[in-house]
C-alpha positions in Angstrom: 94.2 94.9 79.0 96.4 96.9 81.1 94.8 99.6 83.0 96.0 101.2 85.6 96.2 103.0 88.9 96.4 106.2 89.2 96.8 108.6 92.2 97.5 112.4 93.1 98.0 112.7 96.1 99.0 115.7 98.3 101.1 114.7 101.9 100.5 115.7 104.8 102.9 113.6 106.7 105.4 112.3 105.5 106.3 110.1 108.3 104.2 108.5 108.9 103.6 108.4 104.2 106.0 106.3 104.9 105.2 104.1 106.9 102.6 103.2 103.8 104.4 103.6 100.6 107.6 100.9 102.7 104.8 97.8 102.4 103.1 98.8 99.6 105.3 97.4 97.0 105.1 93.4 97.6 101.4 93.9 98.1 101.8 95.4 94.5 103.5 92.6 92.8 101.4 90.1 95.3 98.6 91.3 92.6 100.1 91.3 89.7 101.1 95.0 89.4 104.1 97.3 88.3 105.5 100.8 89.6 105.0 102.9 86.4 105.7 106.4 88.1 105.9 106.4 91.3 106.6 109.8 92.5 107.1 113.6 92.4 108.1 116.5 90.3 105.5 116.7 88.1 105.1 119.5 84.9 102.3 120.6 85.3 101.5 121.8 81.8 97.6 122.8 82.5 95.6 123.2 85.1 96.4 122.4 88.8 97.3 119.4 90.1 95.1 118.0 93.6 98.8 116.6 94.9 102.2 117.3 93.9 103.0 112.9 94.4 102.1 110.6 90.8 101.2 107.6 90.9 100.6 105.2 87.8 100.8 101.2 88.7 100.5 99.0 85.7 97.7 95.7 86.5 97.3 93.2 83.2 93.6 93.7 83.4 90.8 96.0 85.6 90.3 93.4 87.7 94.2 92.3 88.7 94.1 96.4 90.1 90.8 95.9 91.0 92.0 92.2 93.3 95.0 94.4 94.2 92.5 97.5 95.7 89.8 95.0 98.3 92.7 93.1 98.7 93.4 92.2 102.6 96.6 92.9 102.3 95.6 96.0 100.4 92.9 97.5 103.1 95.4 96.2 106.0 98.0 99.7 105.3 95.4 102.0 103.3 94.9 103.7 106.8 98.1 104.8 106.2 98.2 106.1 103.5 94.7 107.7 103.9 95.0 108.9 107.5 99.1 110.7 106.1 97.9 112.2 102.4 95.1 113.5 100.6 93.9 113.2 97.4 92.4 110.6 93.8 92.8 107.0 92.9 91.4 105.6 90.0 91.5 102.1 87.9 91.4 103.2 83.9 91.9 101.1 81.2 94.1 100.8 79.4 94.9 101.0 75.5 96.3 97.6 74.6 
């Protein structure tokens, strides 16, 4: 079953955040993921978003998403995101 990593992010330091985003595509691809949504311009219909940037990454299954997140490659660059932004990140199961 497809699993999705979803993040809502508020970027505080765009220059530092760009160091993170420059490195993520290769690591995501290495673990079988692909971007579904990567960016901003959300149109809020209800409630309040905790961040202005939304990212959705599809993986074949939850195990693949967890392998990506826990991988040495991602853990190496994760501090860049944490230092440059705030928000939430989660893994959710798809419906297929």
